[in-house]
C-alpha positions in Angstrom: 144.3 73.9 141.6 144.7 70.9 139.3 142.3 72.4 136.7 144.4 75.5 136.5 147.7 73.6 136.3 146.3 71.4 133.5 146.0 74.4 131.3 149.4 75.9 132.2 149.5 79.0 134.3 151.3 82.3 133.5 151.7 84.6 136.5 153.0 87.9 135.0 154.7 90.9 136.6 156.6 93.9 135.2 160.0 95.1 136.2 161.5 98.3 134.9 164.9 97.7 133.3 167.6 100.1 134.5 169.3 100.4 131.1 166.1 100.8 129.1 166.2 97.2 127.8 163.0 95.2 127.3 162.4 91.5 127.2 161.2 88.4 129.1 162.4 86.9 132.3 160.6 83.8 133.7 160.6 80.9 136.0 159.3 77.5 134.7 158.0 75.1 137.2 156.6 71.6 136.7 154.1 69.9 138.9 152.5 68.1 140.5 155.5 66.1 141.7 153.4 63.1 143.0 150.0 61.8 142.5 147.1 62.3 144.9 146.2 65.3 146.9 148.7 68.1 147.7 150.3 67.7 151.1 150.9 70.6 153.4 154.6 71.3 153.8 155.6 69.1 150.8 156.6 70.9 147.6 154.1 70.2 144.8 156.3 71.7 142.0 160.0 71.9 141.0 162.0 74.0 138.7 162.0 72.9 135.1 165.8 72.8 134.8 167.7 72.9 131.5 164.5 73.0 129.4 164.7 74.3 125.8 162.3 77.2 125.4 161.3 78.6 122.0 160.3 82.2 121.5 158.2 83.1 118.5 157.0 86.2 116.9 154.4 86.2 114.1 154.7 82.4 113.9 158.5 82.4 113.3 161.0 81.2 115.9 163.3 84.1 116.7 165.2 82.5 119.6 165.7 79.4 121.6 166.9 79.6 125.2 167.6 77.1 127.9 166.4 77.4 131.4 169.1 77.3 134.1 169.4 74.8 136.9 166.7 76.8 138.8 164.2 76.8 135.8 164.9 80.5 135.0 165.7 82.3 131.8 166.1 86.0 130.7 166.3 87.3 127.2 166.3 90.9 125.9 163.7 91.4 123.1 162.4 94.4 121.3 158.8 95.5 122.1 156.1 93.2 120.6 153.9 90.2 121.2 155.7 86.9 121.6 154.7 83.2 122.1 156.8 81.2 124.5 156.7 77.4 124.9 158.8 74.5 125.9 160.4 73.2 122.7 158.8 70.0 121.6 155.5 70.6 123.2 153.8 68.7 126.0 155.2 67.6 129.3 152.1 65.8 130.6 148.4 65.8 130.6 148.0 69.6 130.4 151.3 70.4 128.7 153.3 73.6 129.0 152.2 76.4 126.8 152.3 78.1 124.5 152.0 81.4 126.4 151.6 84.8 124.8 153.6 87.7 126.3 153.4 91.4 125.4 156.8 93.1 125.8 156.8 96.9 126.3 159.7 99.2 125.7 161.9 99.7 128.7 160.3 96.8 130.7 161.0 93.2 131.3 157.9 91.0 131.5 158.6 88.7 134.3 156.6 85.9 135.8 156.3 82.1 136.3 154.8 79.4 134.3 153.4 76.2 136.0 153.6 73.3 133.6 151.6 70.1 134.1 153.5 66.8 134.6 150.4 64.8 134.0 150.4 63.2 137.5 147.0 63.2 139.3 
């Protein structure tokens, strides 16, 4: 699992917007929370609260959002390919993005990103 977290992980899903909007909604998590092996029953990640997130299209920043206290954000966007990353780059060893997301008309791309804290 550490090898996957070190690269950052995007777990996508699609939700159909009721009003025809499209965009991205996501949950950012950071982990591991402590060094050593994961322990059963002990959370190994936590929401990346109040993190600045940049959204780029064709190499240009088109929006900056901030995750809420639970590590979530939602932003309506027109269809297209976007790059999403924590503003300022790396958190730890494996960093946190950038992640490419394809937005389709009438759908919100939703999922979660697991960002590496660098603890081992």
